[in-house]
PDB file with one MODEL, atoms N, CA, C and O in Angstrom:
MODEL        1
ATOM      1  N   MET A   1      37.443 166.026-243.022  1.00  0.00           N
ATOM      2  CA  MET A   1      38.082 165.115-243.830  1.00  0.00           C
ATOM      3  C   MET A   1      38.246 163.941-243.457  1.00  0.00           C
ATOM      4  O   MET A   1      38.289 163.070-244.325  1.00  0.00           O
ATOM      5  N   THR A   2      38.363 163.635-242.261  1.00  0.00           N
ATOM      6  CA  THR A   2      38.352 161.981-241.793  1.00  0.00           C
ATOM      7  C   THR A   2      37.091 161.549-241.854  1.00  0.00           C
ATOM      8  O   THR A   2      36.981 160.380-242.223  1.00  0.00           O
ATOM      9  N   HIS A   3      35.927 162.224-241.565  1.00  0.00           N
ATOM     10  CA  HIS A   3      34.635 161.805-241.733  1.00  0.00           C
ATOM     11  C   HIS A   3      34.245 161.337-243.345  1.00  0.00           C
ATOM     12  O   HIS A   3      33.669 160.301-243.678  1.00  0.00           O
ATOM     13  N   VAL A   4      34.697 162.334-244.149  1.00  0.00           N
ATOM     14  CA  VAL A   4      34.594 162.009-245.523  1.00  0.00           C
ATOM     15  C   VAL A   4      35.334 160.788-246.026  1.00  0.00           C
ATOM     16  O   VAL A   4      34.758 160.060-246.835  1.00  0.00           O
ATOM     17  N   ASN A   5      36.671 160.473-245.581  1.00  0.00           N
ATOM     18  CA  ASN A   5      37.428 159.341-245.831  1.00  0.00           C
ATOM     19  C   ASN A   5      36.687 158.151-245.244  1.00  0.00           C
ATOM     20  O   ASN A   5      36.633 157.103-245.889  1.00  0.00           O
ATOM     21  N   ASN A   6      36.011 158.283-243.838  1.00  0.00           N
ATOM     22  CA  ASN A   6      35.403 156.856-243.364  1.00  0.00           C
ATOM     23  C   ASN A   6      34.304 156.724-244.159  1.00  0.00           C
ATOM     24  O   ASN A   6      34.063 155.578-244.540  1.00  0.00           O
ATOM     25  N   ARG A   7      33.476 157.718-244.554  1.00  0.00           N
ATOM     26  CA  ARG A   7      32.262 157.339-245.229  1.00  0.00           C
ATOM     27  C   ARG A   7      32.885 156.727-246.685  1.00  0.00           C
ATOM     28  O   ARG A   7      32.540 155.608-247.065  1.00  0.00           O
ATOM     29  N   LEU A   8      33.525 157.289-247.211  1.00  0.00           N
ATOM     30  CA  LEU A   8      34.121 156.954-248.567  1.00  0.00           C
ATOM     31  C   LEU A   8      34.657 155.270-248.410  1.00  0.00           C
ATOM     32  O   LEU A   8      34.410 154.399-249.244  1.00  0.00           O
ATOM     33  N   PHE A   9      35.391 155.081-247.217  1.00  0.00           N
ATOM     34  CA  PHE A   9      35.844 153.634-247.193  1.00  0.00           C
ATOM     35  C   PHE A   9      34.576 152.897-247.093  1.00  0.00           C
ATOM     36  O   PHE A   9      34.472 151.840-247.714  1.00  0.00           O
ATOM     37  N   ASP A  10      33.579 153.346-246.365  1.00  0.00           N
ATOM     38  CA  ASP A  10      32.445 152.640-245.581  1.00  0.00           C
ATOM     39  C   ASP A  10      31.586 151.990-246.970  1.00  0.00           C
ATOM     40  O   ASP A  10      31.254 150.824-247.188  1.00  0.00           O
ATOM     41  N   GLU A  11      31.378 153.221-247.789  1.00  0.00           N
ATOM     42  CA  GLU A  11      30.535 152.881-249.100  1.00  0.00           C
ATOM     43  C   GLU A  11      31.486 151.973-250.085  1.00  0.00           C
ATOM     44  O   GLU A  11      30.902 151.183-250.827  1.00  0.00           O
ATOM     45  N   PHE A  12      32.911 152.043-250.132  1.00  0.00           N
ATOM     46  CA  PHE A  12      33.352 151.090-250.800  1.00  0.00           C
ATOM     47  C   PHE A  12      33.585 149.940-250.224  1.00  0.00           C
ATOM     48  O   PHE A  12      34.031 149.104-251.009  1.00  0.00           O
ATOM     49  N   ALA A  13      33.432 149.535-249.004  1.00  0.00           N
ATOM     50  CA  ALA A  13      33.257 148.143-248.688  1.00  0.00           C
ATOM     51  C   ALA A  13      32.036 147.846-248.734  1.00  0.00           C
ATOM     52  O   ALA A  13      31.833 146.656-248.978  1.00  0.00           O
ATOM     53  N   LYS A  14      30.912 148.641-248.555  1.00  0.00           N
ATOM     54  CA  LYS A  14      29.493 147.949-248.855  1.00  0.00           C
ATOM     55  C   LYS A  14      29.560 147.639-250.528  1.00  0.00           C
ATOM     56  O   LYS A  14      28.976 146.630-250.922  1.00  0.00           O
ATOM     57  N   LEU A  15      30.094 148.288-251.273  1.00  0.00           N
ATOM     58  CA  LEU A  15      30.209 147.954-252.757  1.00  0.00           C
ATOM     59  C   LEU A  15      30.898 146.767-253.090  1.00  0.00           C
ATOM     60  O   LEU A  15      30.595 146.044-254.039  1.00  0.00           O
ATOM     61  N   MET A  16      31.901 146.555-252.237  1.00  0.00           N
ATOM     62  CA  MET A  16      32.657 145.186-252.359  1.00  0.00           C
ATOM     63  C   MET A  16      31.944 144.202-251.859  1.00  0.00           C
ATOM     64  O   MET A  16      31.885 143.130-252.460  1.00  0.00           O
ATOM     65  N   ASN A  17      31.289 144.404-250.682  1.00  0.00           N
ATOM     66  CA  ASN A  17      30.373 143.198-250.029  1.00  0.00           C
ATOM     67  C   ASN A  17      29.349 142.762-251.130  1.00  0.00           C
ATOM     68  O   ASN A  17      29.161 141.570-251.374  1.00  0.00           O
ATOM     69  N   ASP A  18      28.685 143.781-251.794  1.00  0.00           N
ATOM     70  CA  ASP A  18      27.680 143.673-252.721  1.00  0.00           C
ATOM     71  C   ASP A  18      28.048 142.893-254.130  1.00  0.00           C
ATOM     72  O   ASP A  18      27.320 142.196-254.837  1.00  0.00           O
ATOM     73  N   ALA A  19      29.369 143.239-254.280  1.00  0.00           N
ATOM     74  CA  ALA A  19      29.991 142.422-255.264  1.00  0.00           C
ATOM     75  C   ALA A  19      30.227 141.063-255.151  1.00  0.00           C
ATOM     76  O   ALA A  19      29.876 140.234-255.991  1.00  0.00           O
ATOM     77  N   ALA A  20      30.828 140.821-254.104  1.00  0.00           N
ATOM     78  CA  ALA A  20      31.161 139.629-253.560  1.00  0.00           C
ATOM     79  C   ALA A  20      29.977 138.862-253.505  1.00  0.00           C
ATOM     80  O   ALA A  20      29.928 137.771-254.073  1.00  0.00           O
ATOM     81  N   GLY A  21      28.833 139.410-252.759  1.00  0.00           N
ATOM     82  CA  GLY A  21      27.348 138.640-253.075  1.00  0.00           C
ATOM     83  C   GLY A  21      26.971 137.888-254.592  1.00  0.00           C
ATOM     84  O   GLY A  21      26.613 136.759-254.926  1.00  0.00           O
ATOM     85  N   VAL A  22      27.251 139.124-255.270  1.00  0.00           N
ATOM     86  CA  VAL A  22      26.773 138.942-256.719  1.00  0.00           C
ATOM     87  C   VAL A  22      27.643 137.762-257.297  1.00  0.00           C
ATOM     88  O   VAL A  22      27.226 136.739-257.839  1.00  0.00           O
ATOM     89  N   ALA A  23      29.015 138.156-257.045  1.00  0.00           N
ATOM     90  CA  ALA A  23      29.781 136.953-257.478  1.00  0.00           C
ATOM     91  C   ALA A  23      29.696 135.646-256.980  1.00  0.00           C
ATOM     92  O   ALA A  23      30.143 134.693-257.618  1.00  0.00           O
ATOM     93  N   GLN A  24      29.166 135.534-255.914  1.00  0.00           N
ATOM     94  CA  GLN A  24      28.770 134.088-255.355  1.00  0.00           C
ATOM     95  C   GLN A  24      27.586 133.652-255.862  1.00  0.00           C
ATOM     96  O   GLN A  24      27.558 132.435-256.046  1.00  0.00           O
ATOM     97  N   GLY A  25      26.645 134.223-256.133  1.00  0.00           N
ATOM     98  CA  GLY A  25      25.545 134.332-256.712  1.00  0.00           C
ATOM     99  C   GLY A  25      25.683 133.662-258.092  1.00  0.00           C
ATOM    100  O   GLY A  25      25.080 132.641-258.423  1.00  0.00           O
ATOM    101  N   VAL A  26      26.461 134.286-258.783  1.00  0.00           N
ATOM    102  CA  VAL A  26      27.067 133.664-260.223  1.00  0.00           C
ATOM    103  C   VAL A  26      27.603 132.789-260.053  1.00  0.00           C
ATOM    104  O   VAL A  26      27.284 131.811-260.728  1.00  0.00           O
ATOM    105  N   ARG A  27      28.451 132.688-259.291  1.00  0.00           N
ATOM    106  CA  ARG A  27      29.018 131.163-258.982  1.00  0.00           C
ATOM    107  C   ARG A  27      28.136 129.948-258.584  1.00  0.00           C
ATOM    108  O   ARG A  27      28.317 128.795-258.976  1.00  0.00           O
ATOM    109  N   GLY A  28      27.343 130.294-257.909  1.00  0.00           N
ATOM    110  CA  GLY A  28      26.188 129.339-257.538  1.00  0.00           C
ATOM    111  C   GLY A  28      25.154 128.975-258.866  1.00  0.00           C
ATOM    112  O   GLY A  28      24.639 127.857-258.823  1.00  0.00           O
ATOM    113  N   GLU A  29      24.901 129.632-259.752  1.00  0.00           N
ATOM    114  CA  GLU A  29      24.170 129.297-260.736  1.00  0.00           C
ATOM    115  C   GLU A  29      25.019 128.750-261.914  1.00  0.00           C
ATOM    116  O   GLU A  29      24.485 128.118-262.825  1.00  0.00           O
ATOM    117  N   ALA A  30      26.285 128.992-261.879  1.00  0.00           N
ATOM    118  CA  ALA A  30      27.301 128.248-262.711  1.00  0.00           C
ATOM    119  C   ALA A  30      27.492 127.035-262.263  1.00  0.00           C
ATOM    120  O   ALA A  30      27.559 126.105-263.067  1.00  0.00           O
ATOM    121  N   GLU A  31      27.612 126.828-260.927  1.00  0.00           N
ATOM    122  CA  GLU A  31      27.750 125.353-260.806  1.00  0.00           C
ATOM    123  C   GLU A  31      26.377 124.607-260.738  1.00  0.00           C
ATOM    124  O   GLU A  31      26.425 123.377-260.712  1.00  0.00           O
ATOM    125  N   ASN A  32      25.186 125.212-260.707  1.00  0.00           N
ATOM    126  CA  ASN A  32      23.895 124.655-260.841  1.00  0.00           C
ATOM    127  C   ASN A  32      23.748 124.099-262.396  1.00  0.00           C
ATOM    128  O   ASN A  32      23.308 123.010-262.766  1.00  0.00           O
ATOM    129  N   MET A  33      24.230 125.141-263.142  1.00  0.00           N
ATOM    130  CA  MET A  33      24.082 124.978-264.833  1.00  0.00           C
ATOM    131  C   MET A  33      25.053 123.807-265.323  1.00  0.00           C
ATOM    132  O   MET A  33      24.754 123.037-266.236  1.00  0.00           O
ATOM    133  N   PHE A  34      26.228 123.766-264.621  1.00  0.00           N
ATOM    134  CA  PHE A  34      27.315 122.758-264.793  1.00  0.00           C
ATOM    135  C   PHE A  34      26.752 121.422-264.214  1.00  0.00           C
ATOM    136  O   PHE A  34      26.921 120.490-265.001  1.00  0.00           O
ATOM    137  N   ARG A  35      26.186 121.107-263.154  1.00  0.00           N
ATOM    138  CA  ARG A  35      25.705 120.039-262.643  1.00  0.00           C
ATOM    139  C   ARG A  35      24.923 119.632-263.342  1.00  0.00           C
ATOM    140  O   ARG A  35      25.025 118.423-263.550  1.00  0.00           O
ATOM    141  N   ALA A  36      23.651 120.441-264.130  1.00  0.00           N
ATOM    142  CA  ALA A  36      22.627 120.113-264.830  1.00  0.00           C
ATOM    143  C   ALA A  36      23.201 119.270-266.006  1.00  0.00           C
ATOM    144  O   ALA A  36      23.010 118.095-266.317  1.00  0.00           O
ATOM    145  N   GLN A  37      23.884 120.146-266.500  1.00  0.00           N
ATOM    146  CA  GLN A  37      24.514 119.614-267.950  1.00  0.00           C
ATOM    147  C   GLN A  37      25.252 118.290-267.707  1.00  0.00           C
ATOM    148  O   GLN A  37      24.995 117.378-268.492  1.00  0.00           O
ATOM    149  N   ILE A  38      26.209 118.045-266.641  1.00  0.00           N
ATOM    150  CA  ILE A  38      26.544 116.818-266.634  1.00  0.00           C
ATOM    151  C   ILE A  38      25.310 115.768-266.234  1.00  0.00           C
ATOM    152  O   ILE A  38      25.405 114.704-266.845  1.00  0.00           O
ATOM    153  N   GLU A  39      24.508 115.832-265.595  1.00  0.00           N
ATOM    154  CA  GLU A  39      23.619 114.999-265.165  1.00  0.00           C
ATOM    155  C   GLU A  39      22.650 114.612-266.646  1.00  0.00           C
ATOM    156  O   GLU A  39      22.143 113.507-266.838  1.00  0.00           O
ATOM    157  N   ARG A  40      22.567 115.551-267.401  1.00  0.00           N
ATOM    158  CA  ARG A  40      21.961 115.253-268.669  1.00  0.00           C
ATOM    159  C   ARG A  40      22.868 114.556-269.593  1.00  0.00           C
ATOM    160  O   ARG A  40      22.311 113.838-270.423  1.00  0.00           O
ATOM    161  N   PHE A  41      24.181 114.620-269.620  1.00  0.00           N
ATOM    162  CA  PHE A  41      25.229 113.862-270.332  1.00  0.00           C
ATOM    163  C   PHE A  41      25.172 112.548-269.932  1.00  0.00           C
ATOM    164  O   PHE A  41      25.160 111.597-270.712  1.00  0.00           O
ATOM    165  N   ILE A  42      25.130 112.460-268.516  1.00  0.00           N
ATOM    166  CA  ILE A  42      25.308 111.127-267.841  1.00  0.00           C
ATOM    167  C   ILE A  42      24.144 110.236-268.249  1.00  0.00           C
ATOM    168  O   ILE A  42      24.181 109.059-268.608  1.00  0.00           O
ATOM    169  N   GLY A  43      22.742 111.335-268.070  1.00  0.00           N
ATOM    170  CA  GLY A  43      21.604 110.597-268.413  1.00  0.00           C
ATOM    171  C   GLY A  43      21.449 109.936-269.741  1.00  0.00           C
ATOM    172  O   GLY A  43      21.003 108.795-269.854  1.00  0.00           O
ATOM    173  N   ASP A  44      21.921 110.865-270.993  1.00  0.00           N
ATOM    174  CA  ASP A  44      22.213 110.315-272.270  1.00  0.00           C
ATOM    175  C   ASP A  44      22.914 109.250-272.559  1.00  0.00           C
ATOM    176  O   ASP A  44      22.556 108.565-273.517  1.00  0.00           O
ATOM    177  N   MET A  45      24.041 108.889-271.808  1.00  0.00           N
ATOM    178  CA  MET A  45      24.628 107.844-271.834  1.00  0.00           C
ATOM    179  C   MET A  45      24.069 106.504-271.569  1.00  0.00           C
ATOM    180  O   MET A  45      23.232 106.544-270.667  1.00  0.00           O
ATOM    181  N   ASP A  46      24.260 105.350-272.060  1.00  0.00           N
ATOM    182  CA  ASP A  46      23.829 104.126-272.009  1.00  0.00           C
ATOM    183  C   ASP A  46      24.602 103.251-270.809  1.00  0.00           C
ATOM    184  O   ASP A  46      25.199 102.196-271.022  1.00  0.00           O
ATOM    185  N   LEU A  47      24.455 103.983-269.338  1.00  0.00           N
ATOM    186  CA  LEU A  47      24.914 103.284-268.397  1.00  0.00           C
ATOM    187  C   LEU A  47      24.040 102.431-267.595  1.00  0.00           C
ATOM    188  O   LEU A  47      22.826 102.613-267.683  1.00  0.00           O
ATOM    189  N   VAL A  48      24.491 101.542-266.839  1.00  0.00           N
ATOM    190  CA  VAL A  48      23.640 100.675-266.134  1.00  0.00           C
ATOM    191  C   VAL A  48      23.821 101.157-264.700  1.00  0.00           C
ATOM    192  O   VAL A  48      24.753 101.847-264.287  1.00  0.00           O
ATOM    193  N   THR A  49      22.690 100.642-263.938  1.00  0.00           N
ATOM    194  CA  THR A  49      23.002 101.065-262.506  1.00  0.00           C
ATOM    195  C   THR A  49      23.870  99.938-261.497  1.00  0.00           C
ATOM    196  O   THR A  49      24.190  98.847-261.968  1.00  0.00           O
ATOM    197  N   ARG A  50      24.116 100.201-260.486  1.00  0.00           N
ATOM    198  CA  ARG A  50      25.143  99.242-259.820  1.00  0.00           C
ATOM    199  C   ARG A  50      24.184  98.131-259.825  1.00  0.00           C
ATOM    200  O   ARG A  50      24.577  97.108-260.385  1.00  0.00           O
ATOM    201  N   ASP A  51      22.894  98.121-259.265  1.00  0.00           N
ATOM    202  CA  ASP A  51      21.895  97.007-259.151  1.00  0.00           C
ATOM    203  C   ASP A  51      22.157  96.248-260.274  1.00  0.00           C
ATOM    204  O   ASP A  51      22.855  95.245-260.122  1.00  0.00           O
ATOM    205  N   GLU A  52      21.728  96.530-261.396  1.00  0.00           N
ATOM    206  CA  GLU A  52      21.758  95.882-262.609  1.00  0.00           C
ATOM    207  C   GLU A  52      23.106  95.307-262.825  1.00  0.00           C
ATOM    208  O   GLU A  52      23.212  94.155-263.245  1.00  0.00           O
ATOM    209  N   PHE A  53      24.172  96.059-262.556  1.00  0.00           N
ATOM    210  CA  PHE A  53      25.429  95.177-262.880  1.00  0.00           C
ATOM    211  C   PHE A  53      25.582  94.232-261.809  1.00  0.00           C
ATOM    212  O   PHE A  53      26.303  93.275-262.089  1.00  0.00           O
ATOM    213  N   GLU A  54      25.169  94.250-260.840  1.00  0.00           N
ATOM    214  CA  GLU A  54      25.416  93.145-259.596  1.00  0.00           C
ATOM    215  C   GLU A  54      24.643  91.972-260.187  1.00  0.00           C
ATOM    216  O   GLU A  54      25.187  90.869-260.215  1.00  0.00           O
ATOM    217  N   ALA A  55      23.253  92.158-260.721  1.00  0.00           N
ATOM    218  CA  ALA A  55      22.549  91.264-261.291  1.00  0.00           C
ATOM    219  C   ALA A  55      23.040  90.444-262.412  1.00  0.00           C
ATOM    220  O   ALA A  55      22.833  89.236-262.532  1.00  0.00           O
ATOM    221  N   VAL A  56      23.636  91.111-263.140  1.00  0.00           N
ATOM    222  CA  VAL A  56      24.323  90.372-264.412  1.00  0.00           C
ATOM    223  C   VAL A  56      25.615  89.822-263.813  1.00  0.00           C
ATOM    224  O   VAL A  56      26.120  88.819-264.318  1.00  0.00           O
ATOM    225  N   LYS A  57      26.021  90.258-263.053  1.00  0.00           N
ATOM    226  CA  LYS A  57      27.622  89.652-262.561  1.00  0.00           C
ATOM    227  C   LYS A  57      27.237  88.306-261.773  1.00  0.00           C
ATOM    228  O   LYS A  57      28.034  87.372-261.870  1.00  0.00           O
ATOM    229  N   ALA A  58      26.154  88.144-261.052  1.00  0.00           N
ATOM    230  CA  ALA A  58      25.532  87.219-260.589  1.00  0.00           C
ATOM    231  C   ALA A  58      25.323  86.114-261.522  1.00  0.00           C
ATOM    232  O   ALA A  58      25.775  84.980-261.366  1.00  0.00           O
ATOM    233  N   MET A  59      24.530  86.559-262.608  1.00  0.00           N
ATOM    234  CA  MET A  59      24.028  85.615-263.470  1.00  0.00           C
ATOM    235  C   MET A  59      25.359  85.009-264.187  1.00  0.00           C
ATOM    236  O   MET A  59      25.339  83.813-264.478  1.00  0.00           O
ATOM    237  N   ALA A  60      26.461  85.747-264.470  1.00  0.00           N
ATOM    238  CA  ALA A  60      27.549  85.435-265.290  1.00  0.00           C
ATOM    239  C   ALA A  60      28.281  84.292-264.380  1.00  0.00           C
ATOM    240  O   ALA A  60      28.703  83.264-264.911  1.00  0.00           O
ATOM    241  N   ILE A  61      28.400  84.518-263.065  1.00  0.00           N
ATOM    242  CA  ILE A  61      28.768  83.543-262.045  1.00  0.00           C
ATOM    243  C   ILE A  61      28.199  82.392-262.255  1.00  0.00           C
ATOM    244  O   ILE A  61      28.823  81.468-262.777  1.00  0.00           O
ATOM    245  N   ALA A  62      27.070  82.298-261.918  1.00  0.00           N
ATOM    246  CA  ALA A  62      26.283  81.163-262.011  1.00  0.00           C
ATOM    247  C   ALA A  62      26.330  80.199-263.391  1.00  0.00           C
ATOM    248  O   ALA A  62      26.348  78.969-263.449  1.00  0.00           O
ATOM    249  N   ALA A  63      26.342  81.045-264.325  1.00  0.00           N
ATOM    250  CA  ALA A  63      26.560  80.480-265.741  1.00  0.00           C
ATOM    251  C   ALA A  63      27.969  79.650-265.788  1.00  0.00           C
ATOM    252  O   ALA A  63      28.067  78.450-266.044  1.00  0.00           O
ATOM    253  N   ARG A  64      29.198  80.681-265.440  1.00  0.00           N
ATOM    254  CA  ARG A  64      30.189  79.891-265.244  1.00  0.00           C
ATOM    255  C   ARG A  64      30.326  78.622-264.441  1.00  0.00           C
ATOM    256  O   ARG A  64      30.815  77.591-264.901  1.00  0.00           O
ATOM    257  N   ASP A  65      29.889  78.751-263.277  1.00  0.00           N
ATOM    258  CA  ASP A  65      29.746  77.489-262.362  1.00  0.00           C
ATOM    259  C   ASP A  65      28.994  76.284-263.159  1.00  0.00           C
ATOM    260  O   ASP A  65      29.402  75.123-263.137  1.00  0.00           O
ATOM    261  N   GLU A  66      27.845  76.722-263.862  1.00  0.00           N
ATOM    262  CA  GLU A  66      27.001  75.639-264.151  1.00  0.00           C
ATOM    263  C   GLU A  66      27.997  74.838-265.578  1.00  0.00           C
ATOM    264  O   GLU A  66      27.988  73.626-265.796  1.00  0.00           O
ATOM    265  N   ASN A  67      28.648  75.689-266.253  1.00  0.00           N
ATOM    266  CA  ASN A  67      29.639  75.506-267.251  1.00  0.00           C
ATOM    267  C   ASN A  67      30.701  74.300-266.978  1.00  0.00           C
ATOM    268  O   ASN A  67      31.067  73.315-267.619  1.00  0.00           O
ATOM    269  N   GLU A  68      31.017  74.874-265.690  1.00  0.00           N
ATOM    270  CA  GLU A  68      32.276  73.848-265.254  1.00  0.00           C
ATOM    271  C   GLU A  68      31.775  72.868-264.597  1.00  0.00           C
ATOM    272  O   GLU A  68      32.510  71.882-264.661  1.00  0.00           O
ATOM    273  N   ALA A  69      30.777  72.697-263.950  1.00  0.00           N
ATOM    274  CA  ALA A  69      30.026  71.483-263.747  1.00  0.00           C
ATOM    275  C   ALA A  69      29.617  70.459-264.982  1.00  0.00           C
ATOM    276  O   ALA A  69      29.610  69.231-264.887  1.00  0.00           O
ATOM    277  N   LEU A  70      29.333  71.106-265.974  1.00  0.00           N
ATOM    278  CA  LEU A  70      28.750  70.328-267.103  1.00  0.00           C
ATOM    279  C   LEU A  70      30.117  69.998-268.149  1.00  0.00           C
ATOM    280  O   LEU A  70      30.036  69.218-269.098  1.00  0.00           O
ATOM    281  N   LYS A  71      31.152  70.617-267.843  1.00  0.00           N
ATOM    282  CA  LYS A  71      32.385  70.209-268.278  1.00  0.00           C
ATOM    283  C   LYS A  71      33.003  68.981-267.829  1.00  0.00           C
ATOM    284  O   LYS A  71      33.445  68.077-268.538  1.00  0.00           O
ATOM    285  N   ALA A  72      32.976  69.067-266.318  1.00  0.00           N
ATOM    286  CA  ALA A  72      33.342  67.962-265.731  1.00  0.00           C
ATOM    287  C   ALA A  72      32.420  66.639-265.706  1.00  0.00           C
ATOM    288  O   ALA A  72      32.825  65.508-265.434  1.00  0.00           O
ATOM    289  N   ARG A  73      31.314  66.944-265.989  1.00  0.00           N
ATOM    290  CA  ARG A  73      30.360  65.552-266.205  1.00  0.00           C
ATOM    291  C   ARG A  73      30.635  65.264-267.587  1.00  0.00           C
ATOM    292  O   ARG A  73      30.600  64.049-267.786  1.00  0.00           O
ATOM    293  N   LEU A  74      30.889  65.923-268.587  1.00  0.00           N
ATOM    294  CA  LEU A  74      31.346  65.644-269.758  1.00  0.00           C
ATOM    295  C   LEU A  74      32.712  64.905-269.639  1.00  0.00           C
ATOM    296  O   LEU A  74      32.642  63.687-269.806  1.00  0.00           O
ATOM    297  N   VAL A  75      33.700  65.324-269.430  1.00  0.00           N
ATOM    298  CA  VAL A  75      34.994  64.519-269.056  1.00  0.00           C
ATOM    299  C   VAL A  75      34.668  63.282-268.515  1.00  0.00           C
ATOM    300  O   VAL A  75      35.085  62.263-269.065  1.00  0.00           O
ATOM    301  N   ALA A  76      33.889  63.219-267.380  1.00  0.00           N
ATOM    302  CA  ALA A  76      33.706  61.924-266.900  1.00  0.00           C
ATOM    303  C   ALA A  76      32.920  60.913-267.901  1.00  0.00           C
ATOM    304  O   ALA A  76      33.334  59.753-267.902  1.00  0.00           O
ATOM    305  N   LEU A  77      31.976  61.189-268.638  1.00  0.00           N
ATOM    306  CA  LEU A  77      31.132  60.275-269.366  1.00  0.00           C
ATOM    307  C   LEU A  77      32.004  60.099-270.742  1.00  0.00           C
ATOM    308  O   LEU A  77      31.687  59.099-271.387  1.00  0.00           O
ATOM    309  N   GLU A  78      33.051  60.907-271.300  1.00  0.00           N
ATOM    310  CA  GLU A  78      33.939  60.713-272.057  1.00  0.00           C
ATOM    311  C   GLU A  78      34.892  59.584-271.792  1.00  0.00           C
ATOM    312  O   GLU A  78      35.065  58.632-272.553  1.00  0.00           O
ATOM    313  N   SER A  79      35.431  59.757-270.761  1.00  0.00           N
ATOM    314  CA  SER A  79      36.303  58.768-270.023  1.00  0.00           C
ATOM    315  C   SER A  79      35.652  57.421-269.870  1.00  0.00           C
ATOM    316  O   SER A  79      36.201  56.434-270.362  1.00  0.00           O
ATOM    317  N   LYS A  80      34.379  57.307-269.138  1.00  0.00           N
ATOM    318  CA  LYS A  80      33.674  56.051-269.351  1.00  0.00           C
ATOM    319  C   LYS A  80      33.627  55.484-270.324  1.00  0.00           C
ATOM    320  O   LYS A  80      33.971  54.303-270.348  1.00  0.00           O
ATOM    321  N   ILE A  81      33.213  56.091-271.386  1.00  0.00           N
ATOM    322  CA  ILE A  81      32.954  55.442-273.020  1.00  0.00           C
ATOM    323  C   ILE A  81      34.170  55.032-273.494  1.00  0.00           C
ATOM    324  O   ILE A  81      34.227  54.017-274.189  1.00  0.00           O
ATOM    325  N   SER A  82      35.365  55.800-273.169  1.00  0.00           N
ATOM    326  CA  SER A  82      36.498  55.686-273.902  1.00  0.00           C
ATOM    327  C   SER A  82      37.253  54.211-272.944  1.00  0.00           C
ATOM    328  O   SER A  82      38.331  53.737-273.302  1.00  0.00           O
ATOM    329  N   ASN A  83      36.613  53.755-271.950  1.00  0.00           N
ATOM    330  CA  ASN A  83      37.197  52.786-271.232  1.00  0.00           C
ATOM    331  C   ASN A  83      36.452  51.474-271.556  1.00  0.00           C
ATOM    332  O   ASN A  83      36.837  50.357-271.213  1.00  0.00           O
ATOM    333  N   GLY A  84      35.446  51.726-272.194  1.00  0.00           N
ATOM    334  CA  GLY A  84      34.472  50.612-272.668  1.00  0.00           C
ATOM    335  C   GLY A  84      33.318  50.336-271.610  1.00  0.00           C
ATOM    336  O   GLY A  84      32.647  49.321-271.795  1.00  0.00           O
ATOM    337  N   ASP A  85      33.049  51.073-270.613  1.00  0.00           N
ATOM    338  CA  ASP A  85      32.047  50.865-269.677  1.00  0.00           C
ATOM    339  C   ASP A  85      30.892  51.799-270.196  1.00  0.00           C
ATOM    340  O   ASP A  85      30.670  52.931-269.766  1.00  0.00           O
ATOM    341  N   GLU A  86      30.223  51.180-271.140  1.00  0.00           N
ATOM    342  CA  GLU A  86      29.068  51.837-271.720  1.00  0.00           C
ATOM    343  C   GLU A  86      27.679  51.925-270.531  1.00  0.00           C
ATOM    344  O   GLU A  86      27.327  51.036-269.756  1.00  0.00           O
ATOM    345  N   ALA A  87      27.090  53.273-270.709  1.00  0.00           N
ATOM    346  CA  ALA A  87      26.515  53.282-269.399  1.00  0.00           C
ATOM    347  C   ALA A  87      24.633  52.779-269.752  1.00  0.00           C
ATOM    348  O   ALA A  87      23.833  52.689-268.821  1.00  0.00           O
TER     349      ALA A  87
ENDMDL
END
């Protein structure tokens, strides 16, 4: 009887190991499918890359600096005109 119980437990353990392997495989497939769906979703969105963002950011900073320089030049010219010092 002990031998039958041991064999029964061995078969049950083997069955559980097989079931765990199948469950792990299903989990891996589900993760892959989820990852593919997320990548497709993000790909469909109109997102920019980090490099594109940094390039536009640099352009905006340069435009702002140029705008500030032109504003200062305009203020100086207006001051010069209002003081009667025609150029």
